[in-house]
N, C-alpha and C positions, 0 to 999 in steps of 0.2 A: 059063390052066392053068399057065403057067410061073411066074406071080406066086405062085400057091398052092404050087408046088413049092419056090420059094425061101424061103417062110415056114415050111416044114416044120421042126419042132423048136423053134420059138420060143415056141409057146403053152404048152409044158410048163414053161418057165421062168416065164412069167407066172403059171401056176397054182401053181407051187411058192412063189414069193414071196408071192402073195396069201394062200395057205392057211397057210404056215408063219411068214412074217415079219409079215404084217398081220392075222393071225387071222381070215381069212375062212372057214376051215375049221370054226370052232366058232361056230355061231349063238348069239346071246345070249338067245334066247327061244323059246318054243314057238309063237309067233304068226307066221304067214306074212308079214304086212306089216312087222313089226319086223325079221325076218330079211332080207327083201328090201331094206329101207333100210340095214341093216348091210352087206350085200354091195355095194350101190351106193356107200356111203361108202368101202369098201375099194377098189373099182375106181377111184373118183375119186382116192383117195390114191395109188394106184399110178401113175396118169397124171400127177398133179402132180409126184411124185418123179422120174418119167422125164423130164419136161420140164425140171425143175430140174437134173438131172444132165447132160442133153445141151446145154442152152442157157446155163446160168449158172455152174455150179460148175467148178472146175479139172479138168484132164484126169485127175488121179489118182482122182477120184470117178466116172468114167464107168461103171465096172462095180461100184460099191458097192451093197451091199444095204441095205435100210432100217435094219438094226441098226447097221451101220457109220456110216451118215449120222447116226443118232441119237447115237451116242457121239462122233463127230468134230465135229459141227456143232450139233446141236439142244440138247445138254445142257451148256451152258457155265455155270459158276457166275457169278452176278451179283447185284447188289443194286439195287433201285429206290429212289431217293432223290428228295426234293423240293428243288430248288435254284432260287432266283430265280423262284418261281412256276411252274416247269416240272418235269415228271417226267423224271428222267435215269436211265439204266441204266448202272451201273458194272460192267464186265465184267472179271473177273480171269482172263483167258486169255492164252495166248501171242500175241505180236504177229502171228505168221504166220497163225494161225487167224482172228484178227480181220480181218486184211487180206484173207484169202480170202472171208470173209463180206461184207465191204464191196464187193469186186469182183463177187461174185454179185449183190448188191443193185443195183449200178449196171447190170449186164447185164440184170437183170429190168426195171429202169426203162426202159432203151433199148428192150427188146422191147415193153413196154407202150405206149410212145410211138409205136412204129412200127405197132402194130395199130390198126385202125379202131374 
């Protein structure tokens, strides 16, 4: 019972983020199966973003909503080029943002190696 009391108030935040930030409140179709898949994708996206914020990203992103993450991390201008037979992504972003992404990627690699 105490565990449920301690969680009181947190599910409203989950509903708010999923409905307003991840578009779970607007079903894409009139078909039940398509809407169920849409909601499951939204729930999966919420969970992945939560793990990313808590385990890999810097402290300043702990309370970030998906929109902030999108503008701060996921939408960086870049160009894919072919060099020496390899695809290379040239990123034109500030060094601090790029360093933060590299640190998050290293942290995710460490977590992936530690899990069975």
